[in-house]
N, C-alpha and C positions, 0 to 999 in steps of 0.2 A: 405573553406568550405568544410566538410566532405562527402564521396561518399559512398552510400550504395549499396549493389546488394543484389535481394528479389529474392529467389530461390523457387518456390510453383508452383505446377500443378494447384492449384485452382486458377484459373484467375484471379477470382472478390476479392480474398482476396488477389492477388497482388497489382491490382488495388486498391482499399482501402488503402493498406498500404502504396503504393507511392504518394498517395495524401497527405495524413497524415504525413509523413515526410518530403516530400516538403514543405507545409505547417509548419515546424518546422524549414525549414532552410537546409535541407540535399538535395543532389543532389544524385538521386535516379535513377535504373537499376534496370529491372524485365527481369526474365528469369522463363521458365516452366520447364526444365530439366535438368540436370545435363552438358549433353554435348554442349549445346548453352551456358550453364553459363560458363563452364570450357572454352570454346571457347573465350569466351567475355572478361575471364580475362586475356587471352594473349593480347588482345588491349587494355587493360584499367586498371588503378589501382585502387582498391576498400581499404577504408579505414574498412569496416567491409563487414560481408556477414550475410544476415538471412537467413538460408535453412530449411525446411520446411523435415523433417524425412523421409518419406514416399514419393519418387519421381517414377515416371512411369520408368525411364530408371536405377536408383539406388536408395541409401538410405541415408539418413543422415551420415552414419559411412563413407561410403566409400568418401562421398565427403568432409568430415572433414580431411581426411585421405591425397585426395590431394590437398586439398587447404593449410592443412600445410606443405606440404613437398614443393610445387610449391611456396607457398607465405607466409612465416612464418611471414613477419609483418603485415599481414589483419588478423582481430579478426572474430571471427564464433561464431555464436547466432543459435544454433538448434531449431526449433518451431514444435509442433508434438500435435496432438489431442489424444495421446497415451499415460498416462501419467504412467510413470515407474522410479521410484526412483532408482533402482538399471541401467536402460539403462542411467537416468542423472549422475550417480557418473562414469560409464563409459565413457560417452563423455567429459565431463568435465576433467578428468585424460586425455585423448586423446588428449588435447589441446583447446576443445571448453570454450570459454568463461562463458557462462549459456545455460538454459533449460526451455524455457516458454512453457506452456501447452495452445493449443486451448478451449475454445473459448478467444481470445486476449483482453487485455483491453488497450487502448491507454498508459492510464499514467505509467503502469505497462511498455509494450514496450518501452517508449520513457525514464524510469529511465534505463532500463536495456542496452538500446544503448548508453546512456551518459557517463555508468560506463564502457560497455565495449573498449568504446574509450580511457576514460580516463587510464585504466591499460593497452590497445596496445601500448599508446605513452611511458607509462613509461618502457614499456619492449623495445620497440623500443629506448629509449635514453640510457638504459643502456647498449644493446648491442654495440651501436655506442660510449658508452664512451664519452658522452658529461658532461661538465664541470658540478658540482651538481647547482650553480646558476641558469643557462640557462637551467638546468632541469626543477627546480621549478617554473622560469619565464612561460614556455610554459606550465607547469601542470596548473597553475592557471587558476580560473574562468570557467572551462569549463562546468561543473555540473550548469544548470541554476535551480535556485528555484521555487516554486511554489508561486504564491505571494499568502502572508500571509492577510487573511482578519482578521482584529482584532475585529472587532465590538462594538459596545457602549454601553454594558450593563454594568451593576456593576461587574458583574464576568468577563467580558471580559476586563473592564478596569482595573481591580487587575491584571488577566491574562497577559495584556502587560506592565504595571508596573514591575511586575516581572522579563519580559524579559529584559528588557531596563536594570533592575539595575545586572543582571548578566551577560550579552553579551561581556561590554568590558572585564570584566575578564576573568583570564584562569581555573575558578572551572570548574571539573564533576559537571556534574548535571542528579541529575534521575527525568524524565518526568513523572508520573503518570496518569492516565485515563482512561477513559472504552475505548474499542475496536472503532475505527471508530472517536474521540473526536480531532485528526489532529496532533498527538504527533511529525510526522515527520515536519510537517510545521511549527511548533513550532521551533523545532531543527533548523532547514533552518534560520529562522528567529533569532535564534541566533548566529549563526556562518555568518552570513551575515549584521548583526550589532557588528562585533568584529575584531579586529585587524588581523584577518584570513581571512578576506572576500575576498581578492583576493585569497587565497590556496583553496585546493579541500576540497569540503564538498563530503564524501564517507559513502550513506546509507549502514546498512548491517540488512537482518533478519534474526536473530538467529531462529526464529522459524522454519525456513525451511533448518537448515542444519542438516545432518545425518552426526554421528559418525566418519565415512569416510572422510568426506569431510571437517568437522570443521577446523582440523589444517592446511590444505592447502588452504584453504578461508582466515583465520586468519591470517597466518605467512607467505602464499606461499612455493612455492619447485622448487627446481631444478630439470634442465633435467638430467633424470637418474634415481635419488634420491628413486624411487619405481617402483614396475611394472606397466607399462602402460604411467610412467610419461615422455612422449614425447619431451616436451617442459618445457620451463623454465614459471612456473606462481607466478605473483606480486601479495600476499596476502593484504587484504584492510589494514592493519597496516600499509605496505610502501606506497599503493595509496595514502593513507591519512597523509601521513607525509608531516609537516608547516600548516596540516590544520584540520579538525575536522573528528571525525570516531563519526559514529550514530549507536550503536546498537540496533536494534526494539527487541523486545521481550525478552529481555537479561535474563528473568528468566526462558526461557524455556531451557537455555544451561546445557550439561552436568556439575556434578560435578567434572570428569576428565580435561574437558575441562575451565571449572573456574578456576582449580590450575593451567592450563599453560598460562591462561589470565592473572590472578594474577602476574603471576612474568613477563610477559609484561610490565603491567601498572607500577610494582613497580621499575623495573631497566629501564624502559625507553629506552627496547632495544630487535630487534626482528632478530632473524635467519630463513631464509627459510629452510624449509625440504630439508635435504640432503647437508646444507651448513656450515662451519664451521665459516662463517665470520658475523659477529654482525652488524648488520644495527642501529645506533644510533636514536631515536624517539623523536618528537616533536609535538606529538598528543594529542587536547582535546577529552574529551570523553563524549558524552552525551548518556544517556542511558534512553528507553521507555519499560514500562510493565505496563499491567494493571491488573497485582496481587498486592498484598500484599507482598513485598521481606520479613519484619520483618516474616510475619507468614511461608514462603517458609525457612525462618533463623530457627524458631524452629523447624518443619519439617524437617529439616536436608537435604532440597534439594538445598539450595545457600546459600554460603559461606559467613559467617560474614565478614571476613578480607573484600574480595572483595567488598562487600555492601558498607563497608564504605571507601575504595577509592572510587567507585562513588560517594557517599552521601556528597559530598561537598556543592551541593547546592540541593532543594528538590522543587520542581512544580508540582500543583496539576493540571490539565487541567478538567474546568468543563463540565459536559456533556451538550448538547443541549439544553436540556430540560430547564437545568438552563439560560439558557440566552435569556429569553425572545423575543423583538423585533429583535433581532438577527438573527432569525431563518429566517424571510423575507429579510433581508439585504442580509446573504450569499446564500437564492436563489436568489435575482437578479444576484448576481456573479456568480452564476452557469450557470445560465441561459446566461449569456452574454458570457460564456466560449464554452458552447453549441452551443449556435447560429454560434460562429467562427468554431469549430470544425464540425458541421455537415452545414454548409452553410445556413442555416436558419435565420428567420428574425421576432423570437416572440418576443412581445412587453412588454408581462408581465404578471401577472395572473387575473384571477377574483376572486372577493370577497369571492365566497365561496371556494376557493382553498388555499386563505391566513386564512380564518376563518379553515380549515380542517389543514393548516400546522401548524398554532400555537397553534391548540388544541393535537396533535398526541404527543404523547411521546418520539420519535425519540428514539429507543434501540438501532440503527446502526450509533447515533450521526451524524456527519457533512458526514462523508462517503457517508450513507444512503440517505440524502439529496440530495446529490450532483448526486449520481446515480438515485434516483426517477426525477430529474428534466431534467437529461440528457435524459431518455426514457421519460419523456412527451414532452420534444423540438421536440421527433423525430418523436412523433405521431402526436401532433396537428396540425389541418390543418390549422386552422383561425390565426388571430394576437396574441387572450391570452389564456393561458392555460385555459381549462376548469377541472372542476370536473372529468370526464369521463378517462380523462386522468394521474388520480394520482391512484396507486394501492390500490384494492378494500381494505385492511385492515385500508388502514390511512382513509379513509373515511367512514368507518364501525365505527373505534375508534371515531371520530369525532362527528359521529350520538350516537354512548353508552356513550359520555360524556355528553351531550346535556340531554341526557333521565335520565341521573343518576342526574342532577343536576334540573330536573325538578319533579324529586320524590317527592310526596305528594303538587304535585300543579295540580291536575286531568290529568295526562297524563298516560295510560296505566292502572293505578287503581283507583280506588274509595279513594279519602281521608279522608273518616271516619275514626280517629283515633282510633273509638271503633269497629270495624267491624274487627272482628277475622281474617276471610277470606281473606279481603282484606289485613290485615298488614300482613298475611303469603305469600300473594302473593307477596306484595313487597318486602318481604324481598327474597323473591327467587328470583326475578328480579335481586335484588342489588346484591347478589351472583352470579350469572349467568355474569352479567356485571364484575365484578372484575375479578373473574376468564379469560374471555376473554381475558380482559386486561393486566394479568399477562404474557399470553401465545401468546400475539400479537396477538388474535384472528385466531389462529391457532384451529379450531373446533374440530379436532380430539384428541387433547391433551384435550380441555376442558373438552368435552365430556368423557372423563377418569378420570379426574379430579373430575367432577361432579359426576359421576357413573353413566349416563345415556346413550343411543346409541345416534348416530349421529343423528338419526332422530328424536328422542325428542329434541333435545336441537334445532335442526331447527325448530322444531314447537313452543317452546317456543320463540325464536328469533322472528319468523314470527308475534307472537301475542303481541310484543311490537314495531313492524315496524323495527326492525334491521336484517330483511334478506336480 
């Protein structure tokens, strides 16, 4: 069981993190200041430290130096509410595995912790010069996948068919899909249904990489290879060796990094920055994008040769709105997860809530649905999630859709098709509804598009019972 130390002067955050991580199989200790934390570390060994950047008696920079000096085999993740990319670069160069900002999200925390433990394990194995076979045995299976909910709609069944087809192969795969459709879950499903299932699955968010960090994150670096490189860092390619590397939002990589990535993919070898030693790679690559890479190639933003290296197989993940009754299936799954996470016992949804969920267009897809269910589970007082627990834009969207379908049937306007005044009113209301749905019921944006002020828009929405 991995042992984690949480250092945060906000007691409630420490308690919440401790409970969450304990439920996920970690042994956890907490401290509210740097002095007591360092004293605790002299008595007990920890695999990982989660340290808030701003503490009462010190800061994360000083804590990182002290921990890495005295306990080089302990990984460190810095937590802060002050998001600063320059600070992030500095901390990572100093030896922190990663940097996450408040508010904290459970999935992000768990994913970052698993990757940090994976990386630290490889560093420790490298330094102790264990045999490669033993290294891989110990490295396998430490990243736990999220449960993949396949669904039963025709779109979902086709997706599952493609996953089962490509998973046993060694093909590189491009996963296309809108933001929030579950591309990482599909990537994990491919990996854990492949011969590599007992090897690492390493996910990398290319959208958050800066030019300064990208080379070190992909390829790693040796201690002393550049100013601030105080410790050896294992890159994501090396971490994934033998298994699968998932590159999310790959279209955001700079052209320069794409060139370096192409060489690694072609040669199947990697060198840490500052090293002359080449490391042989056996890595399957899965990439995800929410943009059309063919268009990016035409615009000169993505290398065509790299695209063809990745595009041995292509899967398009359908948006949630095209998956029919799977919406309710996914909602029930996320309700079970939320009950476990929040220690609640909400049993289901009212019929009005189900109708709303089935009507709404879910621009944020599965991710949005999951967040909505988690929030609704938290604020629900009874056994069933009621309409008042849903965000206003969802219930309003459903009401608007009902009104839209009822135009011409004596709702809001007179159905006399020869009455020009009523015909004009109907056309106006339909335009308002269409614009509101396009901007996901952002009234400020809708008023701007309609070229009217917000008060006028509110009055017109009230006239059709849409306030």
